[in-house]
C-alpha positions, 0 to 999 in steps of 0.5 A: 480500547486499542487507541487508548494508549495500548498501541505504541504508534496507533496513528502510524504503524498500527493504523490498521488495528485502529481501522479494524476496531472502528470499521470492523471486518467490512472496512478492513476487507475493503482496504485489502480489496483496494490493495488487491486492485492496485496489485492487479492494475500494476500487473496489467500495466507492467505486462502491457509495456513494450520495453523491458525498462518500462515493465520493470519500472511499473512493477517496481512502483507498484511493488513499493505500494503493495509490499508496504501495505502487506508489511504493515498488515503483517506487523498489525497481525503480529506475524512480523516484528515492527519495522516502522513501515507505514500503511500506504495512503492511510498512515500519518506522515508526509514523506511516505504519502508523497512517495506513494503518490509519486509511485502511483503517478509513475504507474498512471503515466506508464498506463498511458503508454501501453501497447494496444 
């Protein structure tokens, strides 16, 4: 029912409501767990960096992905007004997908330079 012209941007800003309708509680919980894993790995990578510049870079790159996901879920829940923030790696759109992959790529690169 949600995707049949009741949502203004069902493929972008409100993708979580469509996923909630299609996949149910288990599917949405899986997506939230995946965001929590990205948060956990961001914190681990950030703490293990030797220089403060690399720590801040790692934390910032992870925060871009995590805050985007949290803001999108807040919009879907009606807790905050719609701002046009897409869900990382799920919403339609090439530029946000490229920037998300860039952030994760920087995080992966920094994870290779961790101290033992």
